[in-house]
C-alpha positions, 0 to 999 in steps of 0.5 A: 510443556509445549502448547499444541495448535492447528496453526501458528502465524508469525506476524499479527499484521493485516494478513496474519490477523485476518488469516487467524480469524478465518482459521478460527471460523473453520474450527482451528485452534490458532495462535499469533506470535507478534513482537510488536502490536496487533495490526502491524505496519498497516495499522500502526506505520502505514496505511492507517496513520498516513491516510489520517495525516493526509486527511488532515492535510486535505482539510487544511487545504480545502479550508484555505480554498473555502472562499471559492464555496462562498465561505469566508474564514480567517487564515487557517493554522495547523496544530500539528500536535492535534493532527498527530493526536487525531491519528493516534486516536484512530490507530488506538480505536482500530487496535482495540477492534482487532484485539476484540476480534482475537478475543471473539475468535479465541485466538491466543496472542503471544507477545514476543519474537517467533522463530521457526525450529528444525526437527526436535523432540517436539516434532519430527518436522521443522515448524516448532515455534520458539517464542522469545521475550524481550524481558528475558522470560524463558522462551515458550515452545509452541507446536503447530500442525501448520505455520503461516509466515506473515512477517511483512516488510520494512523500509528499504534504505539506499546504501550509504545513505543511512537514516538517522530517524531525524534528518534523514527519515524513513516513512516510519520515522516521518509519521512520528514527526513532532513538527513540520519541516519548512522543506523536504527532499523525497528520494523516490517518486513511487506510491509512498513518495508521492503520498507524502509529497502530496500531504506535505505540500498540502501542509505548506512544506516545500517539497522536491521529489528526486526520482531515479526513473524517467517518470513518477509512479512508474507501475501506473499507466503512462497517462496517469503518471503524466497527469499526476505529475502535472497536477502536483506540479501545480501545487508547487511540488518540484520534480527531478527525474532521471536522477541518481542520488549520490549518497557519498555527498550527503551532508547534515549541516543546517539541514540536509544536502545531497548531490544527484546525477541528473541526465549526466550532470551533477546537481545539488539539493538542500532541505531541512529534512530528507525522506527516503522512499525507495520501496520495502524489503521483506522481513525474512532474517532471524525467523529460522528459515535456515532450519527449513528447506524454504526457498528464498529468492531475491529476498522474498519467500517462494511459495506456490499459488496456495502459498505453500513453501517447500515445507508443505505445512509451512505457508507464507503470505503478504509482503514477505513473499513479494508481489503486490505489497498491499494490505488487502492482497495480504488479507486475501492471501491469508484466507486462501492459504488457510482454506487450502490448509483446511482442504476447502479448495479455494480459487487461486488469487488472480492478481490481474483483478487486484485494485490498487490505490494511491491516496495523494491529491488527486487520488489514483486508483487502477486495476488490470493492465496498463495500455503498455502492458496490454500491447506488450502481451499482444492484445489488440486494444481500444480505449475510452477516456473521460474527464471529470471536468464534464461531470456535474458532481465533480464541479459541485465538489470543487475537484474536477481534475483527472479522468477515467481511462478504460482499456478493452480487448477488440476481440472479446470486448472484455475489459483489460484495465481501468485507470483513474485519477481524480476525486474519490477514485480510491472509493470508485475503483471497486466497480472496475474491480468487480467488472474485472472479476466478471469479465464485464465489457464496457457496454455492460458498465454503460448499461449499468445506470449511474445515478445523477449527479454522482462522481460515478457517472464518469465510469459510465461515460468512459465505458461509452467512450470506448466506442466513441459514444460518450454523451457529455464529451 
């Protein structure tokens, strides 16, 4: 006998389980179908485990630098099994929390693989879900009024450069390393590649980043990319840009060797391990899309601003629809989709107001347009930039590299974009995010009193700098 639900969600990651909670709050009978563990990529193979490792790496580096604070220590050493144990403990604690939230919301969780069926005896419309189990147990049929696809994404590979999980790894594989390599080649200088480069360099690994484009962090403001590369180079990370990796040259003998075409010349690279970090691809295969009229373009599901697909009762959110592949974006998309189902008239998400963060050392954070994007859209802009070196708390903290850059519209005075690199900027970007939502001006940020001594003073000074009125610079 098929079970009826108001909403069935395919995927229990950050977007899926947050949507389930909101649907429960709105009085819906909700089920999640998840073949892995609740929390999905972010909790188990992405945001949380990588940041746990980044924190351990940061503590190791800071311990080695303790003498600058007047603290004399013996030479620190890494117990990598303990590092991994701490990571797993954090994951399990958060996983238990998500499970508790499902019980609190009376949300049924089916631990199997969900597939969308076409019209059947259960429903005249496509959307009945068949739950398939690995243990061979008979499939379960569940019939929802609405479906939400939140199946996420997986690491991309380079054609011909297939990952074996040991010598040639994805970020998923790297999270499970039992020991640190002495050296590593990282193919791809985007967000994930740079976070791993920073982390492994802090752990004492010799890191070489091979980037196809002309700069690392290509989605960030030019000034941020340049500063990030400069500061990471100071920590010993090597960058090879304008480099096309040649998969056919891959050799796994005494480590990993590969050639790359760099500015028209072939160069050879060798390391103990290789990490492929060239983006992620949506999980759209084998979930039954062929049984529907749902449109898929360039590998991602097409939706409207409320995340409805061409099947109006089937919605999709998160990495599976492309766009900004961020956990907090998936969560807000899920809430918007559920509220639309419930006729709550939600506001569409303005992606120009979404903060993004990179947890390298130094950290990077941004919201809104880059200077280049603003100019391409025809804005007449003015900018203010202020360094952390002039901020007392940054000097006290021992991390004074980096700056904050604010871009505003000369006509309306509204803030167009805010770009940060430096200590704890991933915690400070929310002020800029709120400023964007409220259409604030630099003058209004400057009028908001930033306590002294704090790192946040850099925001006030950068806002003043838009008009050349910074106090300490």
